[in-house]
All heavy atoms as an XYZ file, in Angstrom:
1038
protein
N      92.205    125.652     64.171
C      93.624    125.861     64.263
C      94.223    125.705     62.878
O      93.843    124.818     62.126
C      94.227    124.863     65.238
C      95.719    124.747     65.141
S      96.400    123.818     66.476
C      97.727    124.881     66.888
N      95.161    126.572     62.560
C      95.801    126.539     61.253
C      96.739    125.335     61.141
O      97.501    125.036     62.049
C      96.586    127.830     61.033
C      97.213    127.903     59.664
C      97.921    129.200     59.439
C      98.524    129.174     58.044
N      99.305    130.323     57.746
N      96.675    124.648     60.011
C      97.573    123.539     59.720
C      98.856    124.121     59.139
O      98.866    124.618     58.017
C      96.928    122.559     58.732
C      97.788    121.367     58.321
C      98.074    120.472     59.525
C      97.090    120.570     57.232
N      99.915    124.076     59.908
C     101.192    124.658     59.484
C     102.127    123.574     58.963
O     101.919    122.374     59.203
C     101.880    125.374     60.663
O     102.207    124.393     61.654
C     100.988    126.457     61.254
N     103.189    124.019     58.276
C     104.209    123.073     57.806
C     104.845    122.347     58.990
O     105.152    121.155     58.905
C     105.287    123.800     57.003
C     104.797    124.265     55.645
O     103.804    123.700     55.140
O     105.412    125.191     55.082
N     105.033    123.060     60.109
C     105.626    122.443     61.296
C     104.753    121.302     61.810
O     105.256    120.229     62.172
C     105.820    123.476     62.404
C     106.425    122.863     63.657
C     106.481    123.806     64.852
O     105.995    124.947     64.749
O     106.994    123.367     65.889
N     103.440    121.498     61.816
C     102.525    120.455     62.281
C     102.554    119.263     61.333
O     102.591    118.110     61.773
C     101.097    121.003     62.449
C     101.063    122.001     63.604
C     100.091    119.876     62.662
C      99.760    122.763     63.745
N     102.581    119.517     60.038
C     102.633    118.427     59.053
C     103.920    117.624     59.239
O     103.899    116.384     59.256
C     102.530    118.975     57.612
C     102.757    117.866     56.594
C     101.171    119.627     57.389
N     105.047    118.316     59.405
C     106.325    117.620     59.624
C     106.289    116.811     60.917
O     106.768    115.671     60.955
C     107.474    118.626     59.674
C     107.820    119.215     58.326
C     108.912    120.261     58.457
C     109.124    121.000     57.147
N     110.081    122.092     57.272
N     105.739    117.395     61.973
C     105.658    116.696     63.253
C     104.772    115.460     63.139
O     105.111    114.391     63.665
C     105.135    117.641     64.330
N     103.647    115.590     62.472
C     102.733    114.465     62.290
C     103.407    113.352     61.501
O     103.349    112.176     61.879
C     101.451    114.932     61.588
C     100.407    113.864     61.286
C      99.937    113.177     62.569
C      99.227    114.486     60.539
N     104.063    113.715     60.429
C     104.752    112.735     59.596
C     105.837    112.010     60.395
O     105.935    110.777     60.370
C     105.341    113.429     58.370
C     105.764    112.461     57.307
O     105.246    111.361     57.210
N     106.716    112.868     56.500
N     106.646    112.765     61.125
C     107.731    112.171     61.905
C     107.183    111.293     63.026
O     107.684    110.190     63.264
C     108.625    113.264     62.477
C     109.895    112.745     63.084
C     110.855    113.875     63.426
C     112.147    113.300     63.967
N     113.109    114.328     64.313
N     106.145    111.753     63.701
C     105.525    110.986     64.778
C     105.019    109.642     64.257
O     105.290    108.596     64.856
C     104.382    111.793     65.387
S     103.471    110.937     66.692
N     104.324    109.657     63.151
C     103.781    108.422     62.584
C     104.909    107.505     62.129
O     104.906    106.305     62.428
C     102.800    108.726     61.429
C     101.535    109.387     61.986
C     102.451    107.451     60.656
C     100.595    109.944     60.930
N     105.904    108.060     61.449
C     107.018    107.242     60.944
C     107.837    106.609     62.058
O     108.307    105.480     61.926
C     107.927    108.058     60.039
C     107.305    108.334     58.692
O     106.441    107.601     58.228
N     107.725    109.409     58.057
N     108.035    107.335     63.152
C     108.891    106.837     64.227
C     108.163    105.969     65.246
O     108.791    105.152     65.904
C     109.562    108.005     64.956
C     110.616    108.687     64.119
C     111.335    109.791     64.866
O     111.083    109.996     66.071
O     112.170    110.464     64.226
N     106.857    106.157     65.390
C     106.183    105.460     66.472
C     105.079    104.502     66.087
O     104.564    103.783     66.947
N     104.709    104.470     64.822
C     103.552    103.667     64.419
C     103.867    102.922     63.134
O     104.690    103.356     62.337
C     102.323    104.560     64.230
C     101.995    105.313     65.501
C     102.553    106.558     65.755
C     101.176    104.753     66.471
C     102.286    107.233     66.934
C     100.905    105.413     67.647
C     101.468    106.656     67.880
O     101.218    107.304     69.046
N     103.179    101.824     62.932
C     103.426    101.035     61.730
C     102.746    101.626     60.503
O     103.135    101.306     59.379
C     102.964     99.593     61.939
O     101.566     99.555     62.181
N     101.741    102.501     60.724
C     101.019    103.076     59.590
C     100.163    104.255     60.044
O      99.936    104.456     61.240
C     100.111    102.025     58.952
O      99.094    101.656     59.864
N      99.676    104.993     59.066
C      98.729    106.073     59.350
C      97.464    105.480     59.957
O      96.875    106.049     60.883
C      98.396    106.869     58.061
C      97.276    107.860     58.310
C      99.635    107.569     57.532
N      97.067    104.309     59.483
C      95.862    103.665     59.983
C      95.995    103.321     61.478
O      95.033    103.467     62.242
C      95.530    102.395     59.176
C      95.038    102.658     57.785
C      96.145    103.063     56.800
O      97.330    102.870     57.054
N      95.746    103.651     55.686
N      97.177    102.891     61.882
C      97.383    102.571     63.297
C      97.282    103.839     64.146
O      96.621    103.858     65.183
C      98.744    101.915     63.514
C      98.979    101.573     64.974
C     100.376    101.049     65.257
O     101.300    101.300     64.448
O     100.545    100.413     66.305
N      97.926    104.914     63.688
C      97.840    106.192     64.402
C      96.384    106.648     64.458
O      95.911    107.106     65.493
C      98.715    107.236     63.695
C      98.765    108.567     64.397
C      99.686    108.800     65.406
C      97.912    109.594     64.031
C      99.748    110.037     66.046
C      97.964    110.830     64.664
C      98.885    111.048     65.679
N      95.678    106.511     63.356
C      94.268    106.912     63.288
C      93.427    106.121     64.284
O      92.608    106.689     65.011
C      93.737    106.709     61.874
N      93.648    104.838     64.335
C      92.876    103.981     65.236
C      93.139    104.360     66.696
O      92.206    104.472     67.491
C      93.249    102.516     65.000
C      92.456    101.530     65.838
C      92.845    100.077     65.529
N      94.266     99.816     65.637
C      94.902     99.586     66.799
N      94.245     99.592     67.922
N      96.191     99.338     66.799
N      94.375    104.598     67.035
C      94.720    104.896     68.426
C      94.293    106.294     68.867
O      94.057    106.520     70.044
C      96.224    104.717     68.642
C      96.701    103.268     68.541
C      98.220    103.190     68.546
C      96.121    102.437     69.671
N      94.201    107.222     67.932
C      93.792    108.589     68.278
C      92.311    108.830     68.028
O      91.793    109.885     68.380
C      94.597    109.626     67.471
O      94.422    109.380     66.076
C      96.066    109.607     67.856
N      91.661    107.869     67.399
C      90.244    108.008     67.038
C      90.030    109.183     66.079
O      89.093    109.959     66.215
C      89.366    108.138     68.286
C      87.918    107.829     67.996
O      87.609    107.087     67.072
N      87.024    108.416     68.761
N      90.952    109.284     65.135
C      90.872    110.279     64.060
C      90.833    109.497     62.756
O      91.590    108.543     62.574
C      92.091    111.221     64.063
C      92.186    111.986     65.382
C      92.032    112.190     62.882
C      93.486    112.764     65.550
N      89.998    109.896     61.847
C      89.876    109.218     60.566
C      91.220    109.210     59.811
O      91.914    110.223     59.751
C      88.813    109.934     59.727
O      89.003    109.734     58.363
N      91.557    108.067     59.232
C      92.778    107.965     58.429
C      92.699    108.910     57.232
O      93.711    109.474     56.810
C      93.001    106.525     57.971
N      91.498    109.098     56.687
C      91.321    110.030     55.568
C      91.637    111.463     56.001
O      92.267    112.216     55.265
C      89.895    109.963     55.021
C      89.605    108.660     54.293
O      90.565    108.032     53.794
O      88.426    108.285     54.214
N      91.215    111.815     57.202
C      91.498    113.150     57.728
C      92.997    113.328     57.897
O      93.568    114.355     57.509
C      90.775    113.364     59.077
O      89.368    113.276     58.848
C      91.119    114.701     59.688
N      93.661    112.331     58.470
C      95.113    112.409     58.650
C      95.833    112.514     57.310
O      96.794    113.272     57.176
C      95.614    111.194     59.441
C      95.178    111.140     60.901
C      95.515    109.789     61.511
C      95.816    112.269     61.694
N      95.359    111.769     56.317
C      95.966    111.829     54.983
C      95.829    113.234     54.394
O      96.766    113.747     53.771
C      95.327    110.797     54.064
N      94.691    113.874     54.615
C      94.501    115.248     54.132
C      95.482    116.195     54.805
O      96.011    117.106     54.170
C      93.071    115.720     54.374
C      92.063    115.080     53.448
C      90.659    115.564     53.742
C      89.652    114.848     52.857
N      88.276    115.251     53.153
N      95.723    115.989     56.105
C      96.694    116.828     56.807
C      98.093    116.604     56.246
O      98.832    117.556     55.989
C      96.700    116.531     58.311
C      95.422    116.862     59.033
C      95.115    116.212     60.212
C      94.522    117.805     58.567
C      93.951    116.500     60.912
C      93.352    118.096     59.253
C      93.077    117.437     60.429
O      91.927    117.719     61.119
N      98.458    115.352     56.055
C      99.797    115.033     55.568
C     100.048    115.558     54.153
O     101.164    115.923     53.811
C     100.029    113.518     55.627
C     100.137    112.930     57.033
C     100.044    111.409     56.991
C     101.434    113.380     57.699
N      98.993    115.605     53.341
C      99.104    116.111     51.970
C      98.806    117.609     51.883
O      98.829    118.172     50.790
C      98.147    115.348     51.053
C      98.476    113.880     50.907
C      97.410    113.181     50.079
C      97.622    111.694     50.036
N      96.518    111.010     49.343
N      98.479    118.217     53.029
C      98.099    119.632     53.108
C      96.936    119.952     52.178
O      96.918    120.976     51.506
C      99.296    120.537     52.839
C     100.277    120.500     54.007
C     101.084    121.734     54.174
C     100.227    122.866     54.646
N     100.903    124.089     54.939
N      95.956    119.063     52.154
C      94.760    119.273     51.350
C      93.708    120.083     52.097
O      92.625    120.315     51.583
C      94.173    117.930     50.920
C      95.055    117.189     49.939
C      94.508    115.830     49.556
O      93.495    115.382     50.151
O      95.099    115.204     48.669
N      94.037    120.473     53.309
C      93.161    121.317     54.110
C      94.042    122.353     54.809
O      95.250    122.166     54.919
C      92.358    120.478     55.140
O      91.458    121.326     55.818
C      93.256    119.771     56.116
N      93.431    123.429     55.252
C      94.213    124.497     55.868
C      94.009    124.601     57.368
O      94.696    125.368     58.034
C      93.862    125.834     55.217
C      94.256    125.888     53.762
C      93.910    127.231     53.140
O      93.343    128.102     53.780
N      94.262    127.394     51.881
N      93.064    123.828     57.909
C      92.758    123.951     59.331
C      92.519    122.585     59.958
O      92.147    121.621     59.296
C      91.526    124.822     59.520
N      92.741    122.541     61.262
C      92.484    121.353     62.066
C      91.401    121.724     63.073
O      91.515    122.751     63.753
C      93.751    120.916     62.843
C      94.900    120.625     61.882
C      93.451    119.698     63.713
C      96.215    120.355     62.585
N      90.379    120.904     63.149
C      89.333    121.154     64.140
C      89.929    121.042     65.535
O      90.821    120.218     65.781
C      88.199    120.151     63.998
C      87.378    120.338     62.751
C      86.259    119.321     62.712
C      85.445    119.480     61.446
N      84.406    118.452     61.320
N      89.433    121.855     66.455
C      89.945    121.872     67.826
C      89.855    120.487     68.465
O      90.798    120.045     69.134
C      89.171    122.895     68.664
C      89.769    123.123     70.023
C      91.124    123.828     69.997
O      91.418    124.543     69.028
O      91.882    123.655     70.951
N      88.748    119.782     68.244
C      88.572    118.443     68.815
C      89.645    117.481     68.298
O      90.207    116.680     69.049
C      87.183    117.917     68.448
C      86.917    116.514     68.934
C      85.554    116.005     68.481
O      84.654    116.816     68.205
O      85.402    114.776     68.422
N      89.962    117.582     67.021
C      90.990    116.730     66.425
C      92.361    117.101     66.963
O      93.174    116.228     67.286
C      90.958    116.852     64.888
O      89.630    116.553     64.431
C      91.946    115.920     64.235
N      92.628    118.400     67.078
C      93.914    118.859     67.602
C      94.132    118.348     69.032
O      95.228    117.934     69.394
C      94.004    120.375     67.546
C      95.283    120.907     68.110
C      95.423    121.683     69.215
C      96.602    120.701     67.596
N      96.752    121.966     69.419
C      97.486    121.381     68.444
C      97.108    120.004     66.501
C      98.866    121.384     68.233
C      98.478    120.003     66.295
C      99.342    120.684     67.150
N      93.080    118.344     69.825
C      93.179    117.871     71.211
C      93.592    116.400     71.257
O      94.289    115.982     72.169
C      91.838    118.056     71.926
C      91.385    119.488     72.044
S      92.187    120.367     73.357
C      91.412    119.586     74.742
N      93.178    115.631     70.279
C      93.538    114.216     70.221
C      94.980    114.021     69.745
O      95.656    113.098     70.172
C      92.592    113.466     69.275
C      91.167    113.397     69.759
C      90.292    112.750     68.705
C      88.829    112.733     69.103
N      87.980    112.160     68.040
N      95.420    114.898     68.841
C      96.747    114.752     68.242
C      97.863    115.380     69.060
O      98.971    114.847     69.110
C      96.768    115.416     66.850
C      95.933    114.759     65.813
S      95.792    115.720     64.270
C      97.411    116.334     63.997
N      97.579    116.515     69.663
C      98.626    117.310     70.284
C      99.487    116.557     71.296
O     100.718    116.666     71.248
C      98.053    118.577     70.922
C      99.115    119.399     71.605
C     100.038    120.130     70.854
C      99.232    119.426     72.988
C     101.032    120.869     71.470
C     100.218    120.157     73.605
C     101.119    120.872     72.844
O     102.106    121.588     73.455
N      98.908    115.759     72.196
C      99.777    115.062     73.157
C     100.829    114.174     72.494
O     101.934    114.024     73.010
C      98.796    114.230     73.987
C      97.501    114.954     73.865
C      97.493    115.530     72.475
N     100.495    113.613     71.342
C     101.447    112.758     70.635
C     102.420    113.557     69.770
O     103.558    113.140     69.552
C     100.694    111.742     69.778
C      99.774    110.803     70.554
C      98.963    109.944     69.607
C     100.557    109.944     71.521
N     101.980    114.709     69.290
C     102.834    115.531     68.429
C     103.755    116.460     69.202
O     104.781    116.894     68.677
C     101.969    116.376     67.477
C     101.123    115.634     66.467
C     100.425    116.627     65.547
C     101.945    114.654     65.664
N     103.388    116.776     70.419
C     104.133    117.772     71.196
C     105.651    117.545     71.182
O     106.401    118.490     70.962
C     103.603    117.825     72.630
C     104.255    118.909     73.445
C     103.654    118.998     74.835
C     104.353    120.089     75.626
N     103.827    120.203     76.976
N     106.134    116.313     71.380
C     107.588    116.128     71.363
C     108.250    116.437     70.015
O     109.454    116.654     69.949
C     107.765    114.648     71.702
C     106.496    114.246     72.342
C     105.422    115.102     71.732
N     107.459    116.463     68.963
C     108.002    116.695     67.629
C     107.880    118.148     67.178
O     108.332    118.502     66.103
C     107.306    115.779     66.621
C     107.528    114.319     66.918
C     106.607    113.594     67.664
C     108.681    113.667     66.485
C     106.816    112.259     67.962
C     108.904    112.331     66.774
C     107.959    111.640     67.516
O     108.178    110.317     67.808
N     107.275    118.968     67.988
C     107.119    120.384     67.661
C     108.302    121.167     68.209
O     108.916    120.769     69.201
C     105.791    120.904     68.228
C     104.547    120.222     67.639
C     103.307    120.612     68.430
C     104.386    120.570     66.173
N     108.614    122.299     67.613
C     109.813    123.067     67.945
C     109.914    123.445     69.412
O     111.000    123.447     69.966
C     109.874    124.336     67.099
C     110.219    124.095     65.667
C     110.260    125.394     64.907
C     110.477    125.145     63.432
N     110.399    126.395     62.671
N     108.812    123.781     70.052
C     108.869    124.257     71.431
C     109.061    123.139     72.444
O     109.247    123.393     73.610
C     107.608    125.056     71.773
C     106.388    124.206     71.885
N     105.645    123.851     70.789
C     105.811    123.625     72.945
C     104.648    123.090     71.182
N     104.715    122.935     72.482
N     109.047    121.892     71.993
C     109.170    120.777     72.927
C     110.629    120.393     73.109
O     111.532    120.962     72.513
C     108.381    119.577     72.409
O     109.065    119.002     71.318
N     110.870    119.362     73.914
C     112.234    118.908     74.155
C     112.703    117.910     73.103
O     113.754    117.310     73.248
C     112.359    118.312     75.560
C     111.501    117.075     75.743
O     110.929    116.545     74.792
N     111.403    116.606     76.966
N     111.912    117.718     72.049
C     112.245    116.848     70.920
C     112.494    115.394     71.303
O     113.178    114.675     70.612
C     113.463    117.388     70.148
C     113.142    118.681     69.463
O     112.043    118.850     68.946
N     114.072    119.603     69.475
N     111.947    114.952     72.398
C     112.068    113.561     72.804
C     110.707    112.910     72.651
O     109.750    113.332     73.285
C     112.528    113.456     74.255
C     112.806    112.029     74.686
C     113.387    111.987     76.070
N     112.576    112.683     77.026
C     111.509    112.163     77.631
N     111.124    110.942     77.369
N     110.822    112.865     78.503
N     110.572    111.908     71.791
C     109.271    111.296     71.585
C     108.667    110.800     72.896
O     109.341    110.188     73.711
C     109.572    110.122     70.645
C     110.831    110.499     69.964
C     111.608    111.310     70.960
N     107.388    111.103     73.087
C     106.706    110.666     74.285
C     106.194    109.237     74.121
O     105.898    108.570     75.091
C     105.527    111.593     74.581
N     106.093    108.776     72.900
C     105.534    107.466     72.639
C     106.292    106.867     71.473
O     106.420    107.498     70.439
C     104.045    107.616     72.298
C     103.324    106.318     72.168
C     103.032    105.566     73.288
C     102.937    105.846     70.935
C     102.353    104.375     73.182
C     102.263    104.660     70.819
C     101.961    103.916     71.943
N     106.815    105.656     71.650
C     107.649    105.081     70.601
C     107.029    103.868     69.933
O     107.691    103.200     69.164
C     109.022    104.688     71.180
O     108.820    103.785     72.264
C     109.787    105.906     71.643
N     105.795    103.572     70.188
C     105.125    102.448     69.559
C     104.010    101.930     70.432
O     103.927    102.243     71.610
N     103.157    101.127     69.871
C     101.968    100.707     70.599
C     102.270     99.790     71.766
O     101.537     99.777     72.736
C     100.983    100.013     69.650
O     101.649     98.905     69.042
C     100.474    100.954     68.602
N     103.312     99.001     71.690
C     103.603     98.053     72.769
C     104.838     98.434     73.568
O     105.335     97.641     74.342
C     103.796     96.645     72.192
C     102.532     96.135     71.565
O     101.451     96.348     72.087
N     102.648     95.471     70.431
N     105.345     99.620     73.372
C     106.565    100.036     74.048
C     106.273    101.196     74.980
O     105.522    102.089     74.643
C     107.616    100.477     73.030
C     108.018     99.403     72.051
C     108.976     99.954     71.045
C     109.284     98.931     69.967
N     110.098     99.511     68.912
N     106.893    101.169     76.130
C     106.800    102.300     77.048
C     107.862    103.312     76.642
O     108.937    102.933     76.181
C     107.055    101.845     78.480
C     105.943    101.007     79.053
S     104.404    101.925     79.185
C     104.836    103.132     80.403
N     107.577    104.597     76.819
C     108.609    105.584     76.511
C     109.765    105.441     77.485
O     109.568    105.061     78.640
C     107.889    106.919     76.703
C     106.737    106.614     77.583
C     106.361    105.195     77.311
N     110.951    105.699     77.012
C     112.114    105.669     77.896
C     112.097    106.934     78.736
O     111.996    108.037     78.210
C     113.399    105.599     77.074
C     114.597    105.447     77.965
C     115.627    104.526     77.383
O     115.291    103.721     76.516
O     116.765    104.650     77.807
N     112.184    106.766     80.041
C     112.102    107.906     80.937
C     113.491    108.421     81.293
O     114.427    107.648     81.434
C     111.364    107.516     82.230
C     109.936    107.017     82.069
C     109.382    106.589     83.424
C     109.058    108.083     81.458
N     113.566    109.736     81.434
C     114.787    110.364     81.919
C     114.905    110.061     83.410
O     113.933    109.698     84.071
C     114.722    111.872     81.697
C     114.573    112.285     80.243
C     115.818    112.013     79.427
O     116.929    112.067     79.995
O     115.676    111.753     78.223
N     116.087    110.241     83.981
C     116.316    109.967     85.393
C     115.383    110.769     86.285
O     114.772    110.220     87.208
C     117.784    110.273     85.767
O     118.629    109.474     84.943
C     118.061    109.961     87.217
N     115.234    112.068     86.004
C     114.373    112.888     86.845
C     112.913    112.457     86.756
O     112.166    112.527     87.731
C     114.526    114.380     86.538
C     114.240    114.742     85.100
O     114.125    113.842     84.254
O     114.135    115.954     84.816
N     112.495    111.955     85.600
C     111.124    111.464     85.456
C     110.905    110.204     86.293
O     109.859    110.046     86.924
C     110.814    111.191     83.980
C     110.770    112.445     83.134
C     110.732    112.161     81.648
O     111.352    111.181     81.186
O     110.071    112.941     80.939
N     111.885    109.312     86.303
C     111.772    108.095     87.115
C     111.726    108.443     88.602
O     110.948    107.866     89.367
C     112.942    107.150     86.815
C     112.847    106.500     85.442
C     113.840    105.363     85.264
N     115.214    105.741     85.527
C     116.087    106.139     84.610
N     115.718    106.224     83.359
N     117.318    106.452     84.944
N     112.559    109.408     89.018
C     112.574    109.842     90.416
C     111.213    110.420     90.797
O     110.656    110.096     91.852
C     113.692    110.875     90.662
C     115.060    110.195     90.543
C     113.542    111.562     92.020
C     116.233    111.168     90.483
N     110.659    111.267     89.916
C     109.343    111.851     90.197
C     108.251    110.787     90.305
O     107.400    110.856     91.189
C     108.973    112.867     89.119
C     109.648    114.226     89.220
C     109.393    115.047     87.963
C     109.178    114.968     90.451
N     108.280    109.814     89.419
C     107.272    108.745     89.479
C     107.389    107.942     90.762
O     106.386    107.625     91.405
C     107.398    107.820     88.270
C     106.810    108.339     86.967
C     107.114    107.382     85.826
C     105.320    108.548     87.090
N     108.614    107.614     91.156
C     108.804    106.859     92.392
C     108.314    107.659     93.595
O     107.614    107.127     94.464
C     110.278    106.485     92.584
C     110.737    105.406     91.615
O     109.871    104.699     91.052
O     111.961    105.275     91.420
N     108.677    108.945     93.648
C     108.253    109.795     94.765
C     106.732    109.959     94.762
O     106.096    109.898     95.814
C     108.944    111.157     94.684
N     106.153    110.147     93.580
C     104.705    110.313     93.454
C     103.972    109.072     93.960
O     102.983    109.164     94.676
C     104.358    110.596     91.990
C     102.929    110.971     91.758
C     102.481    112.251     92.019
C     102.023    110.042     91.269
C     101.152    112.603     91.799
C     100.697    110.381     91.047
C     100.267    111.668     91.317
N     104.490    107.892     93.606
C     103.856    106.638     94.032
C     103.930    106.430     95.539
O     103.123    105.696     96.102
C     104.471    105.445     93.301
C     104.007    105.363     91.872
O     102.906    105.776     91.547
N     104.852    104.849     91.004
N     104.899    107.062     96.204
C     105.036    106.934     97.656
C     104.045    107.812     98.422
O     103.889    107.661     99.630
C     106.464    107.284     98.100
C     107.466    106.216     97.681
O     107.049    105.077     97.390
O     108.677    106.526     97.633
N     103.386    108.744     97.739
C     102.449    109.655     98.396
C     101.107    108.982     98.652
O     100.688    108.113     97.876
C     102.229    110.903     97.534
C     103.437    111.793     97.280
C     103.092    112.855     96.247
C     103.920    112.432     98.575
N     100.396    109.421     99.690
C      99.026    108.923     99.891
C      98.142    109.356     98.727
O      98.395    110.381     98.081
C      98.575    109.619    101.181
C      99.809    110.129    101.829
C     100.827    110.320    100.752
N      97.103    108.595     98.441
C      96.248    108.852     97.278
C      95.698    110.274     97.249
O      95.691    110.923     96.208
C      95.092    107.847     97.236
C      94.246    107.999     95.985
C      93.147    106.955     95.882
O      93.172    105.965     96.626
O      92.265    107.159     95.035
N      95.241    110.783     98.384
C      94.677    112.137     98.438
C      95.724    113.180     98.040
O      95.440    114.096     97.263
C      94.134    112.441     99.835
C      93.481    113.794     99.935
C      92.912    114.050    101.313
C      92.299    115.439    101.356
N      91.788    115.782    102.660
N      96.938    113.022     98.521
C      98.018    113.963     98.201
C      98.390    113.840     96.728
O      98.650    114.832     96.055
C      99.248    113.735     99.112
C     100.410    114.633     98.710
C      98.876    113.936    100.573
N      98.396    112.606     96.205
C      98.695    112.413     94.775
C      97.721    113.179     93.908
O      98.111    113.836     92.946
C      98.637    110.926     94.405
C      99.923    110.178     94.649
C      99.845    108.814     94.060
N      98.782    108.090     94.740
C      98.764    106.791     94.931
N      99.715    106.043     94.450
N      97.779    106.207     95.565
N      96.423    113.092     94.242
C      95.408    113.803     93.454
C      95.629    115.312     93.516
O      95.529    116.000     92.502
C      94.004    113.443     93.949
C      93.586    112.048     93.559
C      92.191    111.726     94.021
C      91.817    110.304     93.627
N      90.471    109.971     94.036
N      95.930    115.826     94.697
C      96.179    117.263     94.851
C      97.382    117.700     94.023
O      97.335    118.717     93.319
C      96.412    117.614     96.328
C      95.189    117.497     97.197
C      95.506    117.649     98.679
O      96.664    117.970     99.036
O      94.589    117.448     99.489
N      98.473    116.942     94.111
C      99.697    117.292     93.385
C      99.511    117.147     91.885
O     100.044    117.937     91.105
C     100.887    116.448     93.871
C     101.271    116.733     95.304
C     101.589    118.201     95.490
C     101.781    118.558     96.938
N     101.895    119.997     97.158
N      98.744    116.158     91.476
C      98.459    115.988     90.055
C      97.723    117.206     89.510
O      98.062    117.730     88.444
C      97.641    114.719     89.814
C      97.252    114.439     88.369
C      98.481    114.291     87.485
C      96.394    113.189     88.300
N      96.752    117.692     90.268
C      96.008    118.882     89.842
C      96.939    120.093     89.751
O      96.847    120.890     88.820
C      94.850    119.165     90.810
C      93.817    118.048     90.869
S      93.160    117.587     89.271
C      92.036    118.917     89.031
N      97.845    120.235     90.709
C      98.800    121.346     90.692
C      99.714    121.257     89.463
O      99.973    122.261     88.802
C      99.653    121.342     91.960
C      98.901    121.724     93.211
C      99.755    121.585     94.462
O     101.005    121.613     94.362
O      99.161    121.443     95.550
N     100.172    120.060     89.162
C     101.061    119.868     88.011
C     100.322    120.143     86.704
O     100.861    120.787     85.793
C     101.666    118.448     88.019
C     102.651    118.321     89.191
C     102.348    118.129     86.686
C     103.103    116.897     89.460
N      99.078    119.680     86.602
C      98.291    119.938     85.396
C      98.061    121.433     85.203
O      98.139    121.944     84.082
C      96.958    119.197     85.455
C      97.043    117.684     85.295
C      95.691    117.043     85.559
C      97.554    117.309     83.920
N      97.779    122.137     86.281
C      97.589    123.587     86.200
C      98.885    124.280     85.768
O      98.882    125.175     84.922
C      97.104    124.138     87.549
C      96.851    125.618     87.554
C      95.724    126.061     86.629
O      94.850    125.246     86.293
O      95.729    127.246     86.241
N     100.001    123.853     86.318
C     101.297    124.415     85.941
C     101.588    124.161     84.458
O     102.021    125.057     83.733
C     102.396    123.809     86.815
C     103.814    124.300     86.595
C     103.931    125.787     86.912
C     104.775    123.508     87.466
N     101.310    122.956     84.002
C     101.527    122.621     82.589
C     100.619    123.453     81.692
O     101.045    123.920     80.628
C     101.285    121.131     82.357
N      99.372    123.655     82.116
C      98.442    124.467     81.329
C      98.967    125.887     81.195
O      98.980    126.451     80.106
C      97.053    124.472     81.973
C      95.998    125.180     81.125
C      94.678    125.306     81.837
N      94.713    126.207     82.972
C      94.737    127.548     82.865
N      94.734    128.112     81.696
N      94.769    128.303     83.937
N      99.440    126.456     82.290
C      99.990    127.817     82.250
C     101.214    127.881     81.339
O     101.369    128.811     80.563
C     100.351    128.290     83.654
C      99.159    128.611     84.505
C      99.578    129.037     85.893
C      98.373    129.264     86.777
N      98.768    129.572     88.165
N     102.085    126.888     81.429
C     103.285    126.851     80.598
C     102.916    126.768     79.125
O     103.466    127.474     78.288
C     104.164    125.662     80.990
C     105.368    125.498     80.100
C     106.492    126.296     80.249
C     105.368    124.536     79.093
C     107.592    126.138     79.430
C     106.471    124.386     78.265
C     107.571    125.184     78.438
O     108.652    125.033     77.613
N     101.944    125.918     78.794
C     101.513    125.773     77.401
C     100.886    127.049     76.883
O     101.057    127.402     75.720
C     100.545    124.603     77.241
C     101.262    123.276     77.301
O     102.425    123.179     76.945
N     100.585    122.260     77.767
N     100.147    127.773     77.723
C      99.559    129.043     77.305
C     100.639    130.081     77.037
O     100.530    130.878     76.118
C      98.577    129.555     78.359
C      97.278    128.764     78.485
C      96.432    129.313     79.632
C      96.491    128.777     77.190
N     101.714    130.056     77.817
C     102.829    130.973     77.587
C     103.505    130.698     76.253
O     104.041    131.586     75.621
C     103.856    130.861     78.714
C     103.371    131.446     80.024
C     104.323    131.174     81.180
O     105.410    130.607     80.946
O     103.974    131.521     82.306
N     103.496    129.437     75.828
C     104.089    129.039     74.545
C     103.102    129.175     73.397
O     103.326    128.683     72.323
C     104.566    127.586     74.598
C     105.864    127.427     75.336
O     106.516    128.442     75.619
O     106.240    126.291     75.633
N     101.960    129.838     73.674
C     100.896    130.013     72.678
C     100.333    128.697     72.179
O      99.959    128.571     71.029
C     101.389    130.872     71.508
C     101.702    132.269     71.922
O     101.001    132.858     72.753
N     102.774    132.816     71.394
N     100.321    127.692     73.036
C      99.710    126.419     72.708
C      98.482    126.312     73.583
O      98.578    126.196     74.787
C     100.664    125.244     72.983
C      99.961    123.920     72.696
C     101.923    125.379     72.161
N      97.334    126.395     72.964
C      96.099    126.406     73.734
C      95.447    125.038     73.686
O      94.909    124.625     72.668
C      95.140    127.450     73.161
O      93.933    127.426     73.860
N      95.563    124.313     74.795
C      94.842    123.054     74.917
C      94.139    123.075     76.258
O      94.634    123.605     77.229
C      95.752    121.803     74.816
C      96.781    121.791     75.961
C      96.424    121.726     73.477
C      97.496    120.493     76.108
N      92.939    122.514     76.274
C      92.216    122.408     77.528
C      92.375    120.992     78.028
O      92.282    120.028     77.270
C      90.744    122.730     77.328
C      90.504    124.192     77.036
C      89.025    124.499     76.949
O      88.225    123.790     77.579
O      88.691    125.461     76.253
N      92.639    120.874     79.320
C      92.792    119.559     79.907
C      91.492    119.147     80.558
O      90.866    119.934     81.263
C      93.913    119.596     80.954
C      95.270    120.011     80.419
C      96.235    120.222     81.566
C      95.805    118.981     79.457
N      91.077    117.911     80.329
C      89.876    117.389     80.970
C      90.302    116.827     82.313
O      90.789    115.709     82.409
C      89.263    116.292     80.087
C      87.933    115.809     80.627
O      87.313    116.538     81.426
O      87.528    114.704     80.237
N      90.155    117.640     83.334
C      90.642    117.260     84.650
C      89.637    116.379     85.357
O      88.438    116.574     85.242
C      90.908    118.526     85.493
C      91.893    119.499     84.869
C      92.010    120.734     85.736
C      93.245    118.869     84.672
N      90.150    115.385     86.125
C      89.230    114.475     86.838
C      88.500    115.176     87.955
O      88.858    116.167     88.458
C      90.164    113.409     87.402
C      91.549    113.941     87.281
C      91.522    115.086     86.323
């Protein structure tokens, strides 16, 4: 995957807003701090697919096509949920386990289709 200016900006903003250091982000994503430093300095032109898969969930809120709301605000903090997200979680928790698994698969498939429409290709490791 091509390393774009948008990705570099998103990575920088994500690290600055949600982590104490590049090393902390590296440790939590299991990506080398040296690799992240190369991305931030644009010393490379591409991101390996495996690395992108680790970074994308954290960078998505900082990319243009997202809702610009950070999904993660720090290692010990839960993200602040919107009202509709809290309602969905409460309703989801009220479902029987079998139904939850079915609905989770449906939601993951819907999200995959939506991401493909936005030209964001990520594969989800489904349970």
